[in-house]
N, C-alpha and C positions, 0 to 999 in steps of 0.2 A: 257131646254135652248131654247130661241127663235131662229127661223131660219132667219139668216140675209142674206142668199144667195139670189141673184136675178137671175131670169131665163135668161139664156144666158150670164150672167156675168162671166168672167174668174176670179178665185180666185187669190189673190196676195200672192206670196211666198216671205218670207223675213227671214234673219238671224240677224236682228238688235238686238234683245234681247241678243243673244249669243255673238255678237261682243261687246256689252257694258259690259256684265257681266264678260268677260275674261280679261278686262283691269286691269293693276296694278294701285295702288294708285299713283296719280300724282298731280302736282300743279293745274290742271284743277278741280280736285275734291275738293281741298281746296277753290277754287274760288266759287264753288257751295255752299259749306258749309258756307262760309263767307257771300256771297251776299244774300243767302236765309235764312240762320239760324238767321239772325238779327231779324226776326219776333218775335221769342220767347224771345229775349233780350228785345225788345220793350214791349212785353206783360208783362214780369217780371217787367220792369221798371214801367209801368202803375199801375199794381196791388200793387207794393210796395209803390209807391207814395201815392196811395189812402189810404193804411193802415197807413203809417208813418205820413201823415199829418192829420189823422183823428182828433186828438185833436186840431190841429191848425184850422181846419175847424169849430170846435165847438167854438173855442175862437175868430174866425174872427168877427170883428165888422160889416162886410158886410153880410156874409153868416149866421154865427151864427147857424150852424146846430145842431140838437139834436142827441143823440146817435142812436135813431131809424132811423133818416134821413141818417146818415153815413152808416148804414147797408143797407138801401134802395137804396142809390146811388151805392153801390157795386153790388146789385142785378140788377140794371138798366144797369150797365156796362156789366154784363153777358148776359142780354137780348139783348143788342146790338150785342154782340158777336154771339149769336144764330142767329139773323136775318141776320147779315152779312155773317155768314158761309153758311147758306142755299142759300141765293140769289147769292152770288159770287161763291159758290161751283157749283151751277147749271150752271152759266156762264163759269166757268173754264172747265167743261167737254164739253161745246159747242164751246167755243171760243179758248180754249187752255190755257196752264199754263202761258206762258210768257206775253200775253196781259193783264192779270189781275194784274200783279205785280205792275205796275205804278198806276193803278186805286186804288187798295186797299191801297197802301202805301200813295198815295196822300190824300185819305180820312182821314187816320190816322193823317197825318201831320197837316192838317187844323183843325181837330176836337180837337186834344190835345192842339194845340196852342189856340184855342177858349176857352178851359176849363180854361186856365189861366186868361181869361177875364170875367169869370162868375160873375154875380151880385146878384143872389139869388139862392135858392135851385133848382128851376125849370130849370133855365138856366144851372146850374151845371149838373143836371141830364140829360138834353138833350145832352150836349156836351160829357158827359161820355158815353151815349148811342151810339153816332156816332163814338166815339173813339173805343168802343168795336166792332162796326160793321166793321170798317177798319181792326182791328186785327183778327176778326173772319174770314173775307174774305181772309186775308193773309194766315192764317193757312191752309185752304183747298188747295189753289194753291201751297203753299210752300211744304207741306207734300207730295202732289202728285208728284211734280217735283223732289224732293230729292229722293223719292223711285225709280223713273224711270231713274235717271241719275247715281246713285251710284251702283257699282258692288255688286252682291248678297252676296258675302262672307264678305263684310264690312257693309251691310245694317243695321243690328241690332245695332251694336255699334255706327255707324254714326247717326242713327235716334234717339237713346236714348240720345246721347251726345248733339245733336242739340236741342231736346226738353228740355234737362236739362239746356241748356244755358239760359232758362227763368230766372235762378237764378243768372246768370251774370248780367242780367238787374236788378234783385232784389237787388243785392249788389251795383250796380251803383246808384239805386234809394235811397238806405239806406245811402250811402256815401254822395250823393247830399243833402239829407235832413239834415244830420248832419251839413253841412256848411250853407245851405240856411235858416234853421230854428234856427240857433244859435242866441240867444237874442242879439239885438243891431246891428247885421250885416246889416240888411235891414230894411227899414221903416215898420211900422206895416201893416200887411195884404199883404205884398209883398213876403214873404218867400215861401208860398205854391204856389203862382202864378208862381214864378220863377222856382219852382221845376217841374211843369208841362211843362215848356218850354224845359226841358232837352230832352225829347223824340223828339220834333220837330227838334231840332238841330242835334241829332244823326241820325234821319231818312233821312235828306237831303243828307248826304254823300253816303247813300246806293243807291239812285236813279242812281248815276253814275256807281257803280259797276254792277248793274243788266243789264246794256247794254251789258255786255260780257257773260251773261248766255243765252244759246240757248233755243229754244223751245224743249220740250220733244220729241225725235224721236219716242218714243213709242206711244205718243198721235197722232203724225202725221201719223204713219203707220196704225193705226186702222181707221183713217179717209180717207184712200186711198191716202194720199199724200206721197207715198213711195219715190219718187225722192227727195223731200225736206229732208225727214228723212235720206236717204242714204247720202246726201251731208253733213248734220250736223254730222252724225256719222263719216264720213271720216275726217272732220275737227277735231273732238275730238280725233280720233286715231292719227292724225298727231301731235297734241299738246302733247299727252301722249307719243308718240314715241320719240319726240324731247327731252323730259325730262327724259325718263327712258331707252331708247334704243329699241331694237327690241321687237315687241309685241308677245305674245303667239299666236299659231295658232288658227284659228277660229274653234270652235266646229261645228260638223255637224248638230246640231239641227236647224230646220227651221219651221216657222209658215206658215199656209195657212189661209189667212183672206179674208173676203168679201170686206173689204174697206168701209163698211157702219157702221161708228162708232157712229152716232148720234141715240139716242134711246129716247123713250117716257117714261112718268112717270109710265105707266102701266107695262112696262118691268122692271123698277127700283123696283116697288113694288113686282112684281112676283119674281125677283131675290133675294130680301132681305127676303121676307116672305115665300117663297116656296122653291126655289132652294137651298138657303143657310140659311135656317131657324136656324139651329144649330149655325152657325157662327154669325148670328144676335143676338141670345140670349147671346152668349159669349161676343160679343162686348158691348152690353147694360149693362151687369153685370159689366164688367171691368170699363167702362167709368163712369157709375153712381156711383159706390162705391168710386172710387178715387175722383170724382168731389165733392161729399158730404164731404169726408174726408178732402180734401185740402181746400175747400172754407170755411167750417165751422171753421177751425182753422186759416188759413192764413189771411182771411179778417178781423178777429177780434183779431189778434195777438197784435196789439198796444193797443186795448181796455182792454185786459186782463192785460197787463203790467201796464197800467196807473190806472186801477180801483182796482186791487187786490194787486199790488206791489208798487204803488206810484211812478212809473217812470215818470219823466217829458217828455212831448211830444218831446222836443228838443233832448232828449237822446235815443229815440226809435231806431235810426239808429245803435247805438252800439250793440243792441241786435238782429237787423236784419242781420247784417253782418255774424256772425257765423252760423246763421240759413240758410242764403243763401249759404254759403260755403258748408255746409253739404248736401244741396239739389243738388248742382252742382256736388259734388264729387261722389254722389251715382251713377248716370248714367255713369259718366266718368270712374269710377273704376270698376263698375260691368258690364258695357255695353258689353265688349268682351265676357263675360261668356254667354250672350244670343246667341252669334254666335257659341260658342264651346259646352258648356254643353247643351244648347238648350232652346227654348222659354218656353216650358211647365214647366220644372223644375224651371227655374229662375223666371218666372212670379208668380207662386204659392208661391215660397219662399219669394219673396219681399212683396207680398200682405200680406201673413200670418205674417211675422215678423213685418210689420208696424202696423197691427191690434193688435197684442198681446202686443207690446210695448206701444201703446196708452192706452190700457186698464190698464196696470200697472201704467202709468203716471197719469191717471185719479184718480186711487186709492190714490196715493200720494198727488195729488192736493186736494182731498176731505178731507184729514187729515190735510191740511194746513202746511205741513212740508217742502214745497218747497219755495225758494225765487226766485227772478227774474233771478239770475244766474243759479241756478240748473234747473229751469223751462226751460230756454233757452237751456241748455245742453241736457235735456231730449227731447225737440222738435227737436234739431239738429240731435240726433241719430235716432229718429223715422223717420225723413224725409230723412235721408240718404237712407233708404230702400223705403220709400213711393215715393220719386221722381223717382227712377228707375221703380217702379211699374206703376206710372202714365204715364211715357213716354212709357212704354211697352204697355199700353192700346191703345194709339194712333198708335203705331207700328202695333199692331194686326189688327185694323180695316182698316188700309191703305194697309196691305198685303193681306188680306183675301177675297177681293172682286174684281170683274173684272175691268180691266183697263178703260173700257168705262164709268163706274159709280164711279170711285175711289174718285174723289173730292167730288161729291155729297154724297157718302156714308160716308166719313169722316165728312162732314158737318152735316148730319142727326144724326150720332152717337154723335157728339159733342153737337148738339142742344138738343136731347132728354136726354142725360146723364146730361148735364149742367142744363136743365130745372128741371129734377127730383132731381138731387143731388146738384146742385150748386146755382141756383137762390134762392131757399128756404133757404138754409143753412145760408148764411150771415145774412139775415133778422131775422131768428129765433134765431141765436146765439146773435145777437145784442140785442134782447129782453131779452134773458136769462142773458146776462151780465149786462144789465141795472137793472135787479132785484136785483143784488148784492148777490144772493144765490148760493153758490158753488155747492150745491147738484143738482140744475137744470142743471148747466153747465156739471157736471159729467155725468148725464144721456145722454146728447147730445154727449159727447165724447165716451161713451160706445156704443151708437148706431152706430157711425161712425166706431168704431173698429170692431163691429160685421159685418158690411157690407164688410170690407176688408177681414176678415177671410172667409166669405161665398164666396167671389170672388175667393179666393185661391183654395177653394174646387172645384168650378165650372171649373176653369182652368185645374185642374188635371183630371177632368172627360171628358171635351169636347175641350180642348185646341188643337191648330193646330201646327204641326211641320213645321215651315217655315224657319228654319235656313239654310243659305247657299244654298237656292234654288232660282231659278229665279222666278220672280213674275208670269210669265205665267205658271209655273209648280205648283205653289201654287194654283192659280185660273186661269183657261183658259179664254181668252177674250171671250166676248159674240159673237163677230164677227168671231171667229175661225171657219173654214170650215173643215169638216172631209175629210180624204184622200179618 
């Protein structure tokens, strides 16, 4: 660990983490969940819209995209997410969590509105890239802030549920396309354009809510701004006490910090590749496997239904809704077990179950005995577990690294995992589906299933027990000073 102490500088002592973690659940925490968790709803909305309108984009007299271009556009969106995550993640650790909220949300609002005005493939791809950049940047700042504001004993369930709210956005997108893509409702080529406008309208209301979410006191304290942090914690305590009554006593745990929270890329690299090499390996395995698994199937969901089961593009939403419901219910219902049974057991179980179930479904698909309904039921059951697993991957990387590099660490893992497992998957599966050969698609499914089972084994071997522990006990801040 690098030495952040400065000669002659007096260490800062604080009990801010202990004060935040002892708080009971209160309306303040619901505000945090609502105002910040909207990011994943917007992401789910964007991804679902792109999948649900895939056929409409191909039929559009203006865009007239090919199947390969639909898959490529999905990959471009993910590349935007990678770029935005890294750039805005770096800024989040330097400038703070709160300052980035308006910037990234503003970028998303402008870009998704511009998508509705696309006039050819290249303009569509550019606006999808910028939309992804806004969402990617949102994710790093949001996950960091949520982790740092929510009490430790609720952190697992809260984080999984918020990440799972992606599927509330997916359901909203599916329902929206059922209406907007209905034949005869809107003029030709207007339905998919109106669909992309949903996100812009939804995001506008969130700008107001975020005014009431404070800066992370944990971020402030490691940057030496303890007085500001203390004031914010005092306000939070007052709000919680007003809603719940007398607060529990403050635990005796205190931190000694140098107050020098800004670090360079050399320290980031050393922390990830040397100090926490095992945790880095764990994060990469979990993120990469779920990224391939998810993106291979979800971005091509509509193409499978239209190509192999003859479902009209206007009806895709009917099949997206139960799929989205299963994905949301997984983290919601299983999330508390990650705080009680524990991270290692539950992460391994959900990854393993998702992989084995996909392998079985691939076998049934290869035999041609599934129809659109049974295929959707199978995917819904699979992703009940896979959704909890994917959310737990992000929970793991956001818990297991020091506070000073939390946002950038989340961004880097998201970027590398998505690049390896996500960007390639939609494009490759788009080509496999275009071939019309079931056996090629089955091999892709089996590869994704194998990745999930391998990830389950890795979790059992090197997983981290982080349940009900403060972030600082799971990983000490880089700026912590020894007694």
